[in-house]
C-alpha positions, 0 to 999 in steps of 0.5 A, a space after each residue: 500500500 503500501 496511496 497507499 501507503 503506500 507511500 512517493 530532493 532534499 536540497 534546499 530551495 535556492 533564493 527568494 523565488 524558490 521559497 515563494 513558489 514553495 509557499 504558493 503551491 503548499 495546499 493541504 487536503 485531498 484534491 481532484 476526485 473529479 479529475 480521477 473520476 473523469 480519468 477512469 471514465 475515459 479509460 472505460 470509454 476508450 478501451 484498448 483496441 483489442 478489447 473493442 475488436 474482440 469483445 474482451 473484458 473492458 478496460 477499467 483502469 491501469 497498473 504501473 510498475 517502476 521498472 528500475 531499469 539500468 541506464 534510462 529508467 522506464 515505467 511499465 504500464 498495463 490496461 487493467 480489465 474488468 475481469 482483473 486481467 492485464 494487457 500492455 498499454 500502447 507505448 509502454 514502457 515509458 521513459 522516466 527521465 532518470 536512471 534505475 539501478 538494474 537490481 531490485 530495491 528493498 523498499 515499498 512504495 517506489 512509485 505512487 499515483 497522486 490523489 487527484 490521479 493526474 500524476 505518477 511519481 517514481 524514484 530513479 534510484 540509479 541517478 538519485 532523482 525523482 520523476 513526475 509523469 503526467 497520466 493521460 486519459 488513455 493511461 499513457 504517460 509523458 514526462 513532466 520533469 526530474 528532480 534531485 532527491 536530496 540524497 542517494 538511492 531514493 527508494 520510497 515515496 509518500 504523497 498526501 495532497 500536494 506534499 511529497 516525501 522521499 526516503 533516501 537509503 544510500 549508505 552514509 546519506 540516508 534521510 527523508 526529504 520533503 517537496 511540494 507538488 505544483 499544479 503543473 507537476 513540478 516538485 519544489 524542495 521544502 527548505 529545512 525539511 530534510 531529516 538525517 538518519 543514521 548512516 546504516 539506516 537503510 529506510 525501506 518505506 515512508 508513508 503518510 496516514 490518511 489525514 496527512 497529519 503523521 508520517 512514518 518511516 521504517 529503517 531496515 538497517 537499524 530495526 527502528 520506526 521513525 514517527 513524525 507529526 506533519 506541520 502546516 508548512 510541510 516540515 516534520 516534528 519527531 514524536 517523543 521517543 522516536 525512533 521506536 524499536 521495532 518488534 522484529 528485525 528489519 521493519 519493512 513494509 507498513 500501512 495505516 489502516 484506511 478506516 482508522 488512521 491511528 492504527 499502523 501495521 509494520 512487517 518484520 522482514 529479517 527475523 532469523 529462520 524460516 517461518 519466523 516472520 511477524 507483523 506488528 500493530 501499533 497505536 499512533 497517538 496524537 503526538 506520534 508516539 507508537 504503542 503496541 496493540 494487544 499481543 503484537 507482533 503477530 506470527 506470520 508463519 512464513 519467511 521475510 514478510 516485506 510488503 503490506 496492503 490493507 483492504 479499503 474497508 480496513 477488515 483484512 491485511 495482506 503481506 507478501 512473503 518474499 522468502 517463502 513465496 506466499 501471501 499471508 492473510 489476516 483479519 483485523 479486529 476493531 482494536 487492531 489485533 490481527 488473526 492469521 487466516 492462512 496464506 496463498 501461494 504466488 504460483 510462478 516460480 514458487 513465488 520467491 521474489 514477489 515484492 510490492 502489492 497494491 489493490 485495485 480502487 474497487 478492492 476486487 483485485 490484488 496486483 503483485 510485483 513479481 520482480 524476480 521474473 519481471 511479471 505482475 501477478 493478479 489475484 481476485 479478492 473475496 473478503 480475506 481470501 485470494 485466488 490467483 487468476 488463471 491468466 496470471 502473471 503478466 509480463 513486463 517489458 524486457 530488462 525490467 527489475 521492477 520496484 513498486 506498483 501503483 493501480 488506478 
């Protein structure tokens, strides 16, 4: 979720004009539901030619993956059909402007769609940049611009309204940096927004809660969770006691409960031994203090639970276990307690190497970035149950080493 969370530089704005632009574009709150609706309607009204000519399932949205290709980075794009299947978007893959690393990123949220549905924000980890691309009505993409990330190896993005934060995970240069997103899709660094982390922090995820008043980040390298309140100027204030010790090794994927922004769930990916993965549940107080919920952490019975996604109704949590190739399924009680329902295998190559996951806006399908084989898996969602589609997985462009996934 990893809006998720999911989850998309830190250099100070230079001169008076940059600061004026930054203040001008800072607008908090949710934006552009109408635009998003129009974009979706356009996608339905103008389906892919194959759908129109063969009577196949109509196009109802799109799926985007940060290919993280070495050299010129690209974004893989699919038409998303009503039956959950995917077909390549015309013109895919689209140039992102920066460079990828050519190897997998250990992170959640490397690509995000803005709340108004107008733009896609992706990390370019190989060139230490962030790309913004415009999403057209037919789902195609065009580059708006590329901005320095304010650090090295950017790997996760969080977006709320016009506020954007990026996690830079490079050794010795790890930090969180804030930006303001202009109406035209340009990013402006927020002066004084950079939060410096330990040299070995290796942040894997940064995300806002549903109201944009809190931001958290997970540090894989130091096994702590950073928690902040977000000011009206977009800057962060660390919660009393932050960073908080994780309840397992390598806290990784995270998501706030969509129906209760005071509940935070974090996967613990690096516990030693097969089948020892756990998921933690925390209550997030007014000042950002995190406290454990119930008997947290909750057993996963799988290996390396990394990526977390919660159903839109807040009833179920899915975590992708990269080490054992399964998706664990939990039911979430009103107080945030988790009950393990079981696990669903990712079919292709035993599922090992499956990474980020995102639900469709209607919650009917879960899409999984299968980085190891350069494909996207698709699962039908029925409450807390998952069933992989018979046509899954769907191939990405050649050369992709995908990181992150976004669904419209």
